[in-house]
C-alpha positions in Angstrom: 170.1 -90.7 230.3 170.9 -89.1 227.0 168.9 -91.4 224.8 168.1 -90.3 221.2 164.9 -92.2 221.1 162.3 -92.7 223.8 161.5 -91.2 227.2 164.0 -88.8 228.7 164.3 -88.8 232.5 163.0 -85.9 234.4 165.5 -83.0 235.0 168.0 -84.0 232.3 166.6 -81.8 229.5 168.9 -78.9 230.5 166.2 -76.8 232.1 167.6 -77.2 235.6 170.8 -75.3 235.2 169.8 -72.0 236.8 170.4 -73.1 240.4 173.8 -74.5 239.5 175.0 -71.7 237.4 174.8 -68.9 240.0 178.1 -67.4 240.9 178.5 -66.1 244.5 178.5 -62.3 244.6 181.9 -62.1 246.2 183.5 -63.9 243.3 181.7 -61.8 240.7 182.3 -58.5 242.4 186.0 -59.0 243.2 187.3 -58.8 239.6 185.1 -55.8 238.8 186.3 -53.9 241.9 189.9 -54.9 241.2 189.7 -53.3 237.7 188.1 -50.2 239.0 190.6 -49.7 241.8 193.5 -50.3 239.5 192.2 -47.4 237.4 191.9 -45.3 240.5 195.5 -46.2 241.5 196.6 -45.1 238.0 194.9 -41.7 238.4 196.6 -41.4 241.8 199.9 -42.1 240.2 199.3 -39.3 237.6 198.5 -36.9 240.5 201.7 -38.0 242.2 203.7 -37.3 239.1 202.2 -33.8 239.0 203.2 -33.2 242.6 206.7 -34.7 241.8 207.1 -32.2 239.0 206.0 -29.4 241.3 208.3 -30.3 244.2 211.3 -31.5 242.1 213.3 -28.2 242.2 213.0 -27.9 246.0 213.8 -31.5 246.6 216.9 -31.2 244.4 218.0 -28.0 246.2 217.5 -29.6 249.6 219.5 -32.7 248.6 222.4 -30.4 247.5 222.0 -30.4 243.7 222.6 -27.1 242.0 219.1 -26.1 241.1 219.0 -22.6 242.6 218.3 -20.9 239.3 215.5 -23.3 238.6 214.0 -22.6 242.0 214.2 -18.9 241.6 212.5 -19.0 238.2 209.9 -21.5 239.4 206.5 -19.7 239.5 205.1 -21.7 242.4 205.5 -20.8 246.1 207.7 -23.0 248.3 206.3 -26.3 249.2 204.3 -26.6 252.4 204.3 -29.4 254.9 201.1 -30.9 253.7 202.5 -31.2 250.2 205.5 -33.2 251.4 203.3 -35.4 253.6 201.0 -36.1 250.7 204.0 -36.7 248.3 205.9 -39.1 250.5 203.1 -40.6 252.4 200.3 -41.2 249.9 202.3 -43.4 247.4 203.0 -46.2 249.9 199.3 -47.0 250.6 198.8 -47.1 246.9 201.6 -49.5 246.5 200.3 -51.7 249.3 196.9 -51.7 247.8 198.2 -52.6 244.4 200.2 -55.5 245.9 197.2 -56.7 247.8 195.2 -57.1 244.5 197.3 -60.0 243.2 196.4 -62.5 245.9 193.4 -60.8 247.5 195.3 -60.0 250.7 192.9 -58.4 253.2 195.6 -57.3 255.6 197.5 -55.3 253.0 194.3 -53.7 251.8 193.5 -52.6 255.4 197.0 -51.0 255.6 196.3 -49.3 252.3 192.9 -48.0 253.5 194.3 -46.6 256.7 197.3 -44.9 254.9 195.0 -43.4 252.2 192.8 -41.9 254.9 195.6 -40.6 257.0 198.2 -39.5 254.5 196.1 -38.9 251.4 192.8 -37.4 252.6 194.2 -36.0 255.8 197.0 -34.0 254.2 194.6 -32.7 251.5 192.1 -31.5 254.1 195.0 -29.8 256.0 196.0 -28.2 252.7 192.5 -27.0 252.1 192.3 -25.3 255.5 195.7 -23.7 255.4 195.1 -22.2 252.0 191.5 -21.1 252.6 192.3 -17.5 253.5 194.4 -17.1 250.4 191.5 -18.4 248.3 189.0 -16.1 250.0 191.4 -13.2 249.4 191.6 -14.0 245.7 187.8 -14.3 245.5 187.3 -10.9 247.0 190.1 -9.0 245.3 190.8 -11.0 242.2 194.6 -10.7 242.8 196.7 -13.7 243.6 200.1 -13.9 245.1 201.4 -16.3 242.5 200.5 -16.9 238.9 201.3 -19.8 236.6 200.9 -18.8 232.9 198.6 -16.0 234.0 196.4 -18.4 236.0 196.3 -18.1 239.8 198.2 -20.8 241.6 195.7 -20.9 244.4 192.9 -22.0 242.0 195.2 -24.7 240.7 195.8 -25.9 244.2 192.1 -26.2 244.8 191.6 -28.0 241.5 194.3 -30.4 242.7 192.5 -30.8 246.1 189.2 -31.6 244.4 190.9 -34.2 242.2 192.6 -35.7 245.2 189.5 -36.0 247.2 187.7 -37.8 244.4 190.6 -40.2 243.7 191.2 -41.0 247.4 187.5 -41.2 248.0 187.0 -43.8 245.3 190.1 -45.6 246.4 188.7 -45.9 249.9 185.3 -46.9 248.6 186.5 -49.6 246.3 189.2 -50.8 248.7 186.7 -51.1 251.6 184.4 -53.1 249.4 187.2 -55.4 248.4 188.4 -55.7 252.1 184.9 -56.7 253.1 184.7 -59.4 250.4 188.2 -60.7 251.1 187.7 -60.8 254.9 184.5 -62.8 254.4 186.4 -65.3 252.3 189.1 -65.6 254.9 186.6 -66.2 257.7 185.0 -69.0 255.7 188.3 -70.7 255.0 189.3 -70.8 258.7 
């Protein structure tokens, strides 16, 4: 077949590789989506650290540590229920999603998607609605209840909301695509 001299058989000249070199889309998309969702999970972790720093004095006070002076000097209002739900509830879906990436586990990704929608996006939407009147009041009067380095805290909250919606939205988008790819592979294996 690979003769140096003479006639070469049909189809052995290397021109017929295109039909054999195609990679199935689920195998080419999975690593790309895994990289993207890892970056989104990193951004979520950074937002979680910001919320941790914001709630740390109150959590220390509730656990009995002597942080009363730090809480009294803290320029933020007391934590609301949606903040605690987001803080404690949104990190677990991220961990489940990250664990599911190692072996392409569709079940863990489904848990991650559900938790992200309920605890991540749900609590952020509740926070948007509960603080809407304060934002409208600030918009009309240009006077806020709380300031952080001469910047209104309510505006910082809404910046946080917009970042959370984007991060959780991309997390759900990439996670759902990975879930669809992995569940197709699981159905073919059975």
